[in-house]
C-alpha positions in Angstrom: 52.7 7.5 71.3 49.2 6.2 70.8 46.4 6.5 73.4 46.6 2.7 73.8 50.3 3.0 74.6 49.7 5.8 77.0 46.9 3.9 78.6 49.2 0.9 79.1 51.9 3.1 80.6 49.3 4.6 83.0 48.1 1.1 84.0 51.7 0.0 84.6 52.2 3.1 86.8 49.1 2.4 88.8 50.3 -1.2 89.3 53.6 0.1 90.7 51.7 2.4 93.0 49.4 -0.3 94.2 52.4 -2.6 95.1 54.1 0.0 97.3 54.3 -0.9 101.0 52.0 0.6 103.5 53.5 2.8 106.2 54.4 0.9 109.4 52.4 1.9 112.5 55.6 3.1 114.3 56.6 5.5 111.5 53.7 7.9 112.0 53.3 8.3 115.7 54.3 11.6 117.3 54.0 13.2 120.8 51.6 16.1 121.5 52.3 17.9 124.8 49.3 18.2 127.0 48.9 21.7 128.5 52.4 22.8 127.7 52.0 26.1 129.6 50.4 24.6 132.7 52.3 24.4 135.9 52.6 20.7 136.8 55.0 17.8 136.9 53.9 14.1 136.9 55.5 12.1 139.7 53.1 9.1 140.1 51.4 6.6 137.8 48.2 7.6 135.9 44.7 6.4 136.8 41.4 6.9 135.0 38.0 7.4 136.6 34.9 8.5 134.6 37.1 9.9 131.8 39.3 12.0 134.1 42.9 11.0 134.5 44.4 11.3 138.0 48.0 11.2 139.1 50.3 12.4 141.9 52.0 15.6 140.7 53.9 18.6 141.8 54.9 22.0 140.5 57.6 24.6 140.8 55.4 26.4 143.3 56.0 23.6 145.8 58.8 21.4 144.4 59.2 19.2 147.5 55.6 18.1 147.8 53.1 16.2 145.7 49.3 16.6 145.4 46.5 14.9 143.6 46.3 16.3 140.1 43.8 15.6 137.3 43.7 15.9 133.5 40.3 16.5 131.8 40.9 15.2 128.2 37.8 17.1 127.0 39.5 20.4 127.6 43.2 19.4 128.2 43.0 21.2 131.5 45.6 20.0 134.0 45.7 21.1 137.6 45.5 20.0 141.3 42.1 18.7 142.5 40.7 21.5 144.6 39.0 19.3 147.2 42.4 17.7 148.1 44.6 20.9 147.8 45.5 20.8 151.5 46.7 17.1 151.3 50.3 17.0 150.4 52.8 14.2 149.9 50.2 12.2 148.0 51.2 8.6 147.0 49.7 5.2 146.2 46.7 6.6 144.2 44.1 3.8 143.5 40.4 3.5 142.8 37.5 1.2 143.5 35.7 2.4 140.3 33.8 5.3 141.8 36.2 7.0 144.3 40.0 7.8 144.5 42.0 6.5 147.5 45.5 7.7 148.3 48.0 8.1 151.2 49.0 11.5 152.7 50.6 12.5 156.0 48.3 15.5 156.3 46.9 15.5 159.8 49.9 13.8 161.3 50.3 10.1 160.4 50.6 8.8 156.8 46.9 7.8 156.4 44.4 6.7 153.8 42.3 9.5 152.3 39.3 9.1 150.0 38.1 11.6 147.3 34.7 11.3 145.7 34.5 13.1 142.3 30.7 13.0 142.3 30.5 15.2 145.4 33.9 16.8 145.1 34.6 16.0 148.7 37.4 14.3 150.5 38.0 12.8 154.0 40.7 11.1 156.1 40.0 7.7 157.6 40.4 7.4 161.4 44.0 6.6 162.1 45.7 5.4 165.3 48.3 7.8 166.7 51.8 6.9 165.6 50.7 4.3 163.1 51.9 5.8 159.8 51.6 3.7 156.6 54.5 3.2 154.2 54.2 5.6 151.3 53.1 4.2 147.9 52.1 0.8 149.5 48.3 1.0 148.8 46.0 -1.3 146.8 42.3 -1.6 146.3 40.7 -5.0 145.8 36.9 -5.5 146.0 35.6 -3.5 148.9 38.9 -3.2 150.8 41.8 -0.8 150.8 45.1 -2.4 151.8 48.2 -0.6 153.3 51.3 -1.6 155.2 51.9 0.0 158.6 55.4 1.1 159.6 55.1 -0.1 163.2 55.0 -3.8 162.4 55.3 -4.1 158.6 52.1 -6.1 158.4 49.3 -5.7 155.9 46.2 -3.8 157.1 42.9 -3.0 155.5 40.0 -0.6 155.7 36.7 -0.9 153.9 36.1 1.3 150.8 33.9 4.1 151.9 32.7 7.6 150.8 34.0 10.7 152.5 30.9 10.9 154.7 31.6 7.6 156.5 35.4 7.3 156.2 36.2 9.3 159.3 34.5 6.6 161.5 36.7 3.8 160.1 40.2 2.7 161.2 42.6 0.1 159.7 42.7 -3.4 161.1 45.4 -6.0 160.5 44.5 -8.7 157.9 43.7 -11.9 159.7 44.6 -14.7 159.7 48.3 -14.0 159.1 49.7 -16.1 156.3 52.2 -19.0 156.9 55.3 -19.4 154.9 56.0 -22.2 152.4 56.6 -24.7 155.2 53.0 -24.2 156.5 54.1 -23.3 160.0 56.6 -20.5 160.0 55.3 -17.0 160.2 56.6 -14.4 157.7 58.9 -11.7 159.1 59.9 -8.3 157.9 57.8 -5.8 155.9 55.1 -6.7 153.3 56.0 -5.2 149.9 55.3 -5.3 146.2 51.5 -4.9 146.5 50.0 -5.8 143.1 46.5 -6.5 142.0 46.0 -9.1 139.3 42.9 -11.1 138.4 40.9 -9.5 141.3 43.4 -10.8 143.8 46.1 -8.9 145.9 49.6 -10.3 145.5 52.5 -9.2 147.8 55.7 -10.5 149.2 57.1 -10.9 152.7 60.4 -12.4 154.0 60.3 -16.0 155.2 63.2 -17.6 157.1 62.3 -21.1 155.9 63.4 -20.2 152.3 65.8 -17.4 153.2 64.1 -14.9 150.9 60.7 -13.3 150.1 57.7 -15.5 149.7 54.8 -14.7 147.4 51.4 -14.4 149.1 47.9 -13.7 147.8 44.7 -12.5 149.3 41.2 -12.5 147.8 39.9 -10.6 150.8 41.2 -9.4 154.2 40.3 -12.7 155.9 41.8 -15.1 153.3 45.6 -15.5 153.0 47.6 -18.0 151.0 51.3 -18.6 150.5 51.9 -19.2 146.9 54.0 -22.4 147.3 54.2 -25.6 145.3 55.6 -29.1 145.5 59.3 -29.3 144.4 61.0 -29.1 142.1 62.0 -26.3 142.1 62.9 -25.9 145.7 61.0 -23.2 147.5 64.2 -21.1 147.9 64.4 -20.9 144.1 61.0 -19.2 144.0 62.1 -16.4 146.4 62.2 -12.8 145.6 58.9 -12.9 143.6 57.6 -10.1 141.4 55.4 -9.2 138.5 52.3 -11.4 139.2 49.9 -11.6 136.2 46.7 -13.6 135.8 46.3 -14.8 132.2 43.4 -17.1 131.6 43.4 -19.9 134.1 47.1 -19.5 135.0 49.1 -17.0 137.1 52.6 -16.0 136.0 55.3 -14.5 138.2 59.1 -14.0 138.1 61.2 -15.4 140.9 64.6 -16.7 141.8 67.7 -16.0 143.9 68.3 -12.2 144.0 71.9 -12.8 142.8 71.2 -15.8 140.8 69.2 -17.0 137.8 65.6 -15.7 138.0 63.0 -17.3 135.7 59.4 -16.7 134.8 57.0 -19.3 136.2 53.3 -20.1 135.8 50.9 -22.1 137.9 47.2 -23.1 137.7 45.5 -20.3 139.6 42.9 -22.6 141.2 45.3 -25.3 142.4 48.5 -24.5 144.3 49.1 -28.3 144.8 50.3 -28.6 141.2 53.9 -27.9 140.3 54.9 -24.7 138.5 55.9 -24.5 134.9 59.3 -22.9 134.2 59.0 -20.6 131.2 62.8 -19.8 131.3 65.2 -17.0 132.2 67.4 -15.2 132.7 66.0 -12.2 134.7 62.6 -11.7 133.1 60.8 -8.4 133.4 57.3 -8.1 134.7 54.8 -9.6 132.2 51.7 -7.8 130.7 48.7 -9.2 128.9 49.1 -8.2 125.2 47.2 -9.5 122.2 45.7 -12.3 124.3 49.0 -13.6 125.6 51.4 -12.9 128.4 54.3 -10.8 127.1 57.6 -9.9 128.7 61.3 -9.2 128.2 64.0 -11.7 129.1 67.8 -12.1 128.8 68.5 -14.8 126.2 72.1 -15.6 125.4 73.2 -12.1 126.3 70.5 -10.4 124.4 67.3 -8.8 125.8 64.5 -10.4 123.8 60.7 -10.2 123.9 58.7 -13.3 124.6 55.0 -14.2 124.7 53.0 -17.1 126.0 49.3 -17.7 125.1 48.9 -20.8 127.3 51.3 -20.1 130.2 53.1 -23.4 129.3 55.4 -22.5 126.4 57.1 -19.3 125.4 58.0 -17.9 121.9 60.4 -15.1 121.1 58.7 -12.3 119.1 61.2 -9.5 119.1 64.5 -8.1 120.4 66.1 -5.0 121.7 68.8 -5.4 119.1 69.0 -2.3 116.9 67.6 0.0 119.6 69.2 1.8 122.5 67.0 0.1 125.2 69.1 -1.4 127.9 66.6 -2.3 130.5 62.8 -2.1 130.3 60.4 -1.1 133.1 56.6 -1.2 132.9 54.9 -2.6 129.8 51.5 -1.4 128.7 49.3 -2.8 125.9 47.9 -0.2 123.5 45.8 -1.9 120.9 48.2 -3.8 118.6 51.2 -1.9 119.9 53.2 -2.3 123.1 54.3 0.8 125.1 57.0 0.7 127.7 59.5 2.9 129.5 63.0 1.9 130.3 66.6 2.9 130.6 68.6 3.6 127.4 72.3 2.7 127.0 74.3 5.0 129.2 76.0 7.9 127.4 77.5 11.3 128.5 74.2 12.9 127.4 72.0 10.4 129.1 73.4 9.6 132.6 72.4 6.7 134.8 68.8 6.8 135.9 67.4 8.6 132.8 64.2 6.9 131.6 62.8 7.0 128.1 59.6 5.8 126.4 59.7 3.1 123.7 57.2 1.4 121.4 57.2 -2.1 120.1 55.3 -3.1 116.9 55.0 -6.9 116.6 53.9 -6.5 112.9 57.5 -5.7 111.9 59.2 -6.5 115.3 60.4 -2.9 115.5 61.4 -1.4 118.8 61.7 2.4 118.6 62.3 5.3 121.0 59.4 7.6 121.5 60.1 11.2 122.4 62.5 12.8 124.8 63.8 11.7 128.1 61.9 11.9 131.4 59.6 8.9 131.3 59.1 9.1 135.1 56.0 6.9 135.1 54.7 4.0 133.0 52.8 4.8 129.7 49.1 4.8 130.1 46.3 3.6 127.7 43.0 5.4 128.4 39.5 3.9 128.0 38.8 6.0 124.8 41.8 4.4 123.0 44.2 7.3 123.5 47.6 6.8 125.1 49.8 9.0 127.2 53.5 9.1 128.3 55.5 11.4 130.4 58.7 13.2 129.3 60.6 16.4 130.2 58.4 19.4 129.4 58.8 21.3 126.1 60.1 18.2 124.5 63.1 17.9 126.7 63.9 21.5 127.3 62.8 21.5 130.9 64.6 18.8 132.9 62.8 19.7 136.1 59.2 19.0 135.0 57.7 15.9 133.5 54.7 16.7 131.4 52.0 14.5 129.9 52.3 13.8 126.2 49.5 12.3 124.1 50.5 9.9 121.3 48.9 11.0 118.1 49.1 9.7 114.6 50.7 11.7 111.8 49.1 10.1 108.8 49.2 10.5 105.0 46.4 11.4 102.7 44.1 8.5 101.9 46.9 6.6 100.0 48.5 5.2 103.2 52.0 5.5 101.6 55.2 6.1 103.6 57.9 8.6 102.8 59.9 6.3 100.5 56.8 5.3 98.7 55.9 8.9 98.2 59.3 9.5 96.5 58.7 6.5 94.1 55.1 7.7 93.5 56.5 11.1 92.4 59.0 9.5 90.1 56.3 7.4 88.5 54.1 10.5 88.1 57.0 12.4 86.4 57.5 9.5 84.0 53.8 9.5 83.0 53.9 13.3 82.6 56.4 12.8 79.9 53.9 10.6 78.2 51.4 13.3 78.1 49.4 12.3 81.2 50.2 15.3 83.4 46.5 16.3 83.6 45.6 12.8 84.9 48.4 12.2 87.4 49.6 15.7 88.3 48.0 15.4 91.7 50.1 12.3 92.4 53.3 14.5 92.2 52.0 16.9 94.8 51.4 14.4 97.5 53.5 15.1 100.6 53.4 14.0 104.2 51.3 16.2 106.3 50.8 16.2 110.0 47.7 14.3 111.2 44.8 15.7 113.1 46.2 17.2 116.3 42.9 16.7 117.9 42.2 13.1 116.8 39.4 12.4 119.3 37.3 15.4 118.6 38.3 17.2 121.8 37.8 20.8 122.4 40.9 23.1 121.9 43.4 23.2 124.8 42.4 25.1 127.8 45.4 25.5 130.0 45.3 25.6 133.8 48.1 27.4 135.6 46.8 26.7 139.1 49.3 25.3 141.6 48.7 24.1 145.1 
């Protein structure tokens, strides 16, 4: 064979290599257990403040309680926050951007506590005797902390404050109380579903005029609005609301008869006198803002499909659960160009009812894949530095009593960006060219193999494990 022929063969081989498909994003993501030897179990959603990730957690040392835990990603140290170590049964962890607020019954009643990381101090607000708050029903909006008291089921607030001044402050009921959709009837029952969206607090409360829960919103403790609209639909069809999301100038929420056909609706946030837009049903999940649009799951002809809406007026299907074992999704979290979620897989003898698992949706190829073992007790979390975390049973499923944190990391190829099937074809092309006398030129192509990516992708220090327990 002449050098010209060998050159042509080599050129042809390079053309084949250049045409090989790049690896899909979902193919090369793996889970890296955070502090695998540390004693902790995640039992509450994650929250980040000044680069530290907080959550309600517990440990085998005290399996029936929960404390405020923290992860320092710089050292991968996980452990209880020392200044709050005597405050058990922690729930409803939230932040105002500089401090951490949470509920704990330490001291008698279930009361609001505040932790200041800057001073490493904590304090309990003044709390009336016998006026415990409902666990987990806490939200922070602006300069107010909202809770629901068990005595009357109403929404109360206290100002955000540092530990030095919190002991002098007590909760007061939000006033005026909101009216139901008819404008005159007062809500009854217990306020529930506290959710912050667009700097506004949304919650629901039963209203006898519609025979269901009504959606309310508060911009501050002294401003209350019933989220009601001129019919159609009838106010009763907007009962049982959930999943409020502010996207652009519109607010989206799901609603409908509990045993009936629930739809996703949107309305102009600044004008409740306008009718709602029906984005369809059946039984939509709570939406999330993803790639500049509201995104959610919804039953569609017996199939659970993924929809998106950039304008809040029309919806387009962008994916499906078909081909995956996802039966019902829970919380959705945007992570760059990928969508993270946890949910329930199809029930099997090995995965009983109630088992949660993490999933990842890649809109580039509409793939929905399972991510790691069972035990996704809390929603996935995307940190400010671009990293993402999920929870799963410790030791990759070996310990069903502890949910550990796992960081999602990329297992990538050498600079080629080829996937596994492409690597096999590349090797075959290389072997062919070797027979043509080009082994010295393309020998390195044959030796390419998938390797694990940088296990420390953000330049963090090696793991330092904390075995402290409350």
